[in-house]
N, C-alpha and C positions, 0 to 999 in steps of 0.2 A: 504494500500500500504506500503510495507516495504521500509525502508530508507537505503541508502548506509552507510556502516560503514567503515571508513578509519582511519588510524593511520599514523602520520608522523614518527612514530618510536621513540625509546628512544634516548636521547642525548648521545654523546660519554661518556663511562665510567659509564653509569647508568644501572640499572636493566631494563629489558623489561617492557613496560607498558601494562597493560591489555587493550585490545581494547574495547572501548565503543562507542555508537552512538554519534558522534560529529556533526551530520547534524542539520540544522536549517531551518525553514520555514520563509522566509522573504517576506511577502506580496504576498504569492503564489509562490515565487521562492524557489526551493529546493536547498540548498547549502550544499556541503559535509563537509564544515568546516565553523565555524562562523567568521574566521579571513580573513579580506580583506585588501587591501592597502588603504591608505587615499589619497584623492585627493590632487594633488600638490606635492607629495613626491616621486612618482615613475613613473611620466609621463604616458606612456601607457604600462608600464611593460616590455619593451624590455630589459632594462638594468638588471632588476631583474631576467629575465628568464635564464641568464647565471649562476645564483647562485642556483636556484631551479626551479622546474617545476611549472610554474604559474597556470597550470590547476588544481593543487591539492589544492589550497586554495579556499576560498569561492568565491571571485571575484576580479577583478581588477577595482578599482574606478579611473577613469582617471582624469588627471589634468583638471581643469575647462576650457572649451573651449568657446570662444566668436564667434560672427557672423563673424567678420573680423579679419585678422591677427593683432597681437599686439606685439610690441617690449618690453613692460614692462617699469618699471621705471629706472631712472638713477642709476648708482652705486655710493657708496656702497649701497647694498640693503639686506644684511644679517648681523647679528651680533649674536655672542654667548652670552649666559647669564649663570649664575652659575648653573641653572637647566633647561636649554632649549635653545631656539634660537628665534630670531626675524627675520621675513622676510618681505620684502617690494618689492617682485618681480613684482607685478602689473599685474598679469594674462597674462604673456607673452605666446603667443601661435600662432599656424598656421592659425586659423580661422576654421570654421565648415566644409567647403567643403574639404579642404586639410586634416583635421582630419579624415573625413569619408573615403576618398580615401586612405589614407596612414596608419593611426593608427588603426582605427576601422576595416578596412579590414584585417590587420595583426592579430589583436586579434581574429577575427572571424575564420580566417584560422588556428590559433594556437589552437583554441578550448577552449579559456578562457571565463568564464562568465564575462560580462562587464557591469558595471554601469557607464554611461556617465554623468559626471558633467558638467553643463552648467552655464554660468554667463552672465549678461548683464547690461547695463546702463539704460534700459527702459523696460517697460512691453512689448512693441512691439518687442523688440529685443529677449526677452525670447520666445515669441510666434513664431517668425521666426525660432529660433533654434529648438524648439520642432517640427515644421513642417518639417524641414530638416531631423530630426531623425526619423520621422514617416515612411519615405520611405527607411530608412537605414537598413541594415542587421546586426545582431549580437548584438543588444542592449537588455540587460536583464532588465534594469531599468534606470531611470533618476534621478540623484541627482541634485536638483536645489539649486545652491549656491546663496542665497538671502542676503549674507553679502556684496554685492557690493553697492556703492553709487548710488542712483537714480538721474541721471543727470537732470531729469525733475522736481525734487523737492528739489532744493538747496543742493544736495548732501546727502540727508537723506538716510541712509542705509535701504534697504527694510526690513531686518530682525528685525529692531528696532521699527517697527510700524505695528500693527496687520493688518490694512487695506491695507498698501502697500504690505506686505508679502502675504496676501490673493489674492490680484490682480495678482501678479506674478503666483501663483499656479493655479489660475483659468485660466489664459492665457495658461499656459503649458498644463494643463489638457484638455482644449478645442482643442488644436492643436496636441495632441499626439494620438497614437493608443489607443482605448478605454480601453484595458486591460493592458496597460503599467503601471507598478508600478512607482509611483512618490514620491520621498523623498525630503522633504524640509530641507536644512541644516541650522540649527539655530545658531544664535550668542549668546554668554553668556553675551554680553555687553548690557543687558537689566535689567529692574527692576523685571519683572515677565515673565520668559521664558515660563511658563505654558500657559499664555494668548496668546502668540505668537503661541505656538503649537496648541492651540484650534482654532485659526484663520485659520491656514493652513489646519488643518484637515477638518474644515467646508467648506473650499474652494475646497476640493477634494484630498488632499495629502493622499497617501497610508500609509505614515509613516514619521518619522523624523530622521535626522542625527544630533547627539548631541555630541560634540559641535565643532564649528569653533574656530579659534584662538581668543585670547583676545587682545585687542588693547593695545600696550605698546610702550615704547621708551627708548633709551639709549643715554646718553650724553658722548661724547668722552672727557676724562679729559685732553688730550693734546691739542686738538683744542678748547676745551670748547664750542663746538657746538653739535647739534644732530648728532649722528654717521650715521644714515641712510639718504640718499639723500631725501627720501620722508618724513623725520622727524619721523613719526610713522610707526609701523609695527605690524604684527601679532605674538603674543607670543605663542609658542607651546612647547611641551616637558613635562617632569615630573612635572614641577611647576604648570601646569594647571589641573592635574589629579583630585585632590579633587573637583575642581569646576565642572569638567565634570561629575564625579560620582554623585554629588549633583543634577545636572540638569537631568540626566537620572532618578534618584530616584524620583524627583518631577513630572516629566512627566509621569512616570509609575504609580505613585499614582493617578494621575488625569485621566489617560487613560489606564486602565488595559489590554486592548487588542490591543493597538496600536503598530505596528512594530517599533522598535527603533534600529538604528545603533549607537553604542557608540564609542566615540573616544576622545583622549586627553591625551597624555603622557603615553600611554601603551608601556611598554618596557619589560614586563615579563608575564609569565602565571599567576602569582599572581595578577598583575595589571589587566589582562583580567578578572580574576575571580571576582574582585570587580564590574566591569561593568555588568557582567552576573547576579550576585546576586542582583544588584540594579535594573535590569530590561531590560538590553540590549539583543536583539535577535541575534545581530551580532556585529562585532567589526572592526574598521579600524585602522591600524597601520601606522603611518606616520614618525615622526621625528626619530624614532629608526632605520629606514632603512639606514639613512645616515652614521651611524657607524657600522651597522650590516645588510648588504643586505639580509641575510637569516632570519631576524627577524620574518617575518610572519609564516614560518614553525616551527621555534624554539618556538615561543609563542604558536602555536597550540599544540605542544607536551607538553609543560610545563602546559598549561591549562588542557589538558587531564589527566596528572598525578595528578594535584591538585583536579580534580573532582573525580578520582578514590580513592585518599587518603581520601576523605570525604564521600565515600560510594555512590556516584551517579552512576547510570547505564546508564545515557545519559545526554547530554548537556541540553536537554529540561527540565529535572527535576530541574536543578539549576537556570533556568531563573526566576528572580523575587523572589528567595528563601528568600532573606533578608526582604521581605515584609510580610512574614508569622508571625503570633503571636509568641512571644518568647517561649511559652510553647509547640509550635509545632516543634521547632528546637532542634535537639539533641545536647548535649554538645560535644565540640571538645577537644581532649586531650591537644592540645597545641595552645593556642590562638595566639601565636606569628607566627604561620604558615600563618595567614591571613595578616601579615605585610610584604610588599615588602622590599627587601634589598635596 
């Protein structure tokens, strides 16, 4: 079966880019582009759709939705850092029923591929969310945000314990449509992320999303107290990219055929290339959209140019390329091309 070949086109002032196959297979989902939005940074894509056609990117990954409506944490709940941002939003959202009726219906009508992110405080809540989505239309895959505290286990984050993580994935798998791809979103705040990946794969996950934010905090020098009302928050942006690339690399080494969605500080095509070479099959762009709403299509174009410049005829040829033996990798004229500005 032939794959669609698309190009977001050259950036203003640049030479036209040779069109190559930028499609990717993500656990059986054929995506025309590897670039997607990251959960929590673009809601359901409505706002971004005024800047570019959201049907041209790989998929919209929705903000994590919970079973019931949630107002989130008290303010202040965001803080800038020198190379990223901290957020302590607290999974504010409309609840699953309103989400299906309002957001998912709009995405389906718009024709966007949609990966629905779900979050819960108990295994039972995840199961009920999966059951609701089983009868909903327009769901391409489910991303299971297991970086939430388990309210039944003294606040232990599901993703930090292999057994807890596996329990959630088993519940979601059991209550989902049998062929529905399920991705476990993993936390970097663990000693051995490969062991967590192994646990969710054995539990039935189709793939993994790597990584969620890192836990951090900021002290306000004026008040001399924590800046965020929730004290700690999730660190995202360029600061976490090396950690994310390392996690993708380690999981790809352990699981050569596992579908991986890479994310964490991607703001350019060169950043995206690192993830692809490390083993990511697709990418989620998050924090970058706050200052550049068109970042997903720009990054697609920049990644395409980077692949062409390195002699690749398709995206698939570059996936996991850095894992090849050194003597199998041709020399690059300018090593600095691999370094993001």
